[in-house]
C-alpha positions as CSV (number, residue, x, y, z in Angstrom):
1,M,30.6,-77.4,62.7
2,S,31.3,-74.6,60.4
3,D,29.3,-74.0,57.1
4,T,32.2,-72.5,55.3
5,A,34.3,-74.5,52.9
6,P,37.8,-75.2,54.0
7,A,40.5,-73.0,52.5
8,I,42.6,-74.4,49.6
9,P,46.3,-74.5,50.6
10,L,48.2,-72.3,48.1
11,Q,50.7,-75.2,47.7
12,E,48.0,-77.2,45.9
13,V,47.1,-74.4,43.4
14,T,48.4,-75.4,39.9
15,R,46.5,-73.0,37.7
16,V,45.0,-69.5,38.2
17,L,42.5,-68.4,35.6
18,I,41.8,-64.6,35.4
19,I,38.6,-63.6,33.7
20,G,37.7,-59.9,33.6
21,S,38.5,-56.6,32.2
22,H,41.9,-55.6,30.8
23,R,42.4,-53.5,34.0
24,L,41.9,-56.7,36.1
25,V,44.4,-58.6,34.0
26,R,47.0,-55.8,34.4
27,M,46.4,-55.6,38.2
28,M,46.8,-59.4,38.5
29,K,50.0,-59.4,36.4
30,E,51.5,-56.7,38.6
31,A,50.3,-58.4,41.8
32,R,51.7,-61.8,40.7
33,H,55.2,-60.3,40.4
34,G,54.6,-57.9,43.4
35,V,52.5,-58.6,46.5
36,L,51.6,-62.1,45.5
37,R,55.1,-63.2,44.5
38,D,55.9,-64.8,47.9
39,Y,52.5,-66.6,48.0
40,F,53.0,-68.3,44.7
41,S,56.7,-69.1,44.7
42,Y,56.5,-72.0,47.2
43,S,58.4,-74.5,45.0
44,S,60.5,-74.6,41.9
45,K,57.3,-74.5,39.8
46,S,54.8,-71.7,40.4
47,P,51.2,-72.1,39.2
48,E,50.3,-71.4,35.6
49,F,48.6,-68.0,35.3
50,I,46.1,-67.8,32.4
51,A,44.2,-64.6,31.5
52,S,41.3,-64.1,29.1
53,V,42.0,-61.5,26.5
54,H,38.8,-59.7,25.7
55,G,40.1,-57.7,22.8
56,P,37.8,-55.8,20.3
57,M,36.1,-58.3,18.0
58,Q,34.0,-57.8,15.0
59,C,33.6,-60.8,12.7
60,M,33.8,-63.6,15.3
61,L,35.1,-65.9,12.4
62,K,38.5,-66.7,13.9
63,G,40.9,-64.3,12.2
64,V,39.0,-63.0,9.2
65,C,38.8,-59.3,9.9
66,A,41.9,-58.9,12.2
67,Q,39.9,-56.5,14.5
68,C,41.0,-58.7,17.4
69,L,44.7,-58.9,16.5
70,Q,46.7,-58.9,19.8
71,W,50.5,-58.8,20.4
72,Q,52.3,-61.2,22.6
73,I,55.6,-60.3,24.3
74,D,58.7,-62.1,25.5
75,P,58.4,-62.0,29.3
76,A,62.1,-61.7,29.8
77,T,62.7,-58.8,27.4
78,G,59.2,-57.2,27.1
79,Q,59.7,-57.1,23.3
80,R,56.8,-58.1,21.0
81,T,57.2,-61.6,19.6
82,K,54.1,-62.3,17.5
83,A,50.6,-61.2,16.8
84,V,47.7,-63.6,17.4
85,F,44.0,-63.5,16.8
86,A,42.4,-63.0,20.3
87,C,39.1,-64.4,19.0
88,S,40.7,-67.8,18.4
89,W,43.0,-67.7,21.4
90,Q,41.2,-65.9,24.2
91,D,42.8,-67.6,27.2
92,Q,46.6,-66.9,27.0
93,P,49.5,-67.3,29.5
94,L,49.4,-64.1,31.5
95,D,53.1,-63.2,31.1
96,I,53.0,-63.1,27.3
97,I,50.0,-60.8,26.9
98,D,51.0,-57.3,25.8
99,I,48.5,-55.5,28.1
100,D,49.6,-52.0,26.9
101,N,48.6,-53.0,23.3
102,L,45.3,-54.4,24.6
103,D,44.6,-51.0,26.3
104,E,45.4,-49.2,23.1
105,R,43.1,-51.5,21.0
106,L,40.2,-51.2,23.5
107,S,40.6,-47.4,23.6
108,Q,39.7,-47.2,19.9
109,N,36.1,-47.9,20.7
110,R,35.7,-45.4,23.6
111,L,34.2,-42.6,21.5
112,Q,31.7,-44.9,19.9
113,E,30.8,-46.4,23.2
114,H,30.4,-42.9,24.7
115,L,28.1,-41.8,21.8
116,S,26.0,-45.0,22.1
117,N,25.6,-44.5,25.8
118,L,24.5,-40.9,25.2
119,W,22.0,-42.1,22.6
120,L,20.6,-44.8,24.9
121,D,20.2,-42.3,27.7
122,L,18.4,-39.9,25.4
123,I,15.9,-42.5,24.1
124,S,15.3,-44.1,27.5
125,D,14.3,-40.8,29.0
126,Q,11.5,-40.4,26.4
């Protein structure tokens, strides 16, 4: 008798939740419509893909500061449809997330993160 759990047949998967960095979300979106397309199009209804949008957040008060403002897109046209507060709607349908906008928003903090890491490295060496 094997100690491994039985594999879940893909036909039984109804929802895929993606939690990770914006790079992982982008890779999963590309894979869903690329290499995974044949694995998740086994019926007229494919599983629901949901991704966590970990945008930059400051106030954590559900839309007060707008630091976490994130665009959504129309999957058919790729055009922006509306802006939402990522702090109040972190788990969004994968196909409507404007990942390019998320990349741009997260890049705003790169310099500050780099300087903080340099400072932490300096004080940890002392």
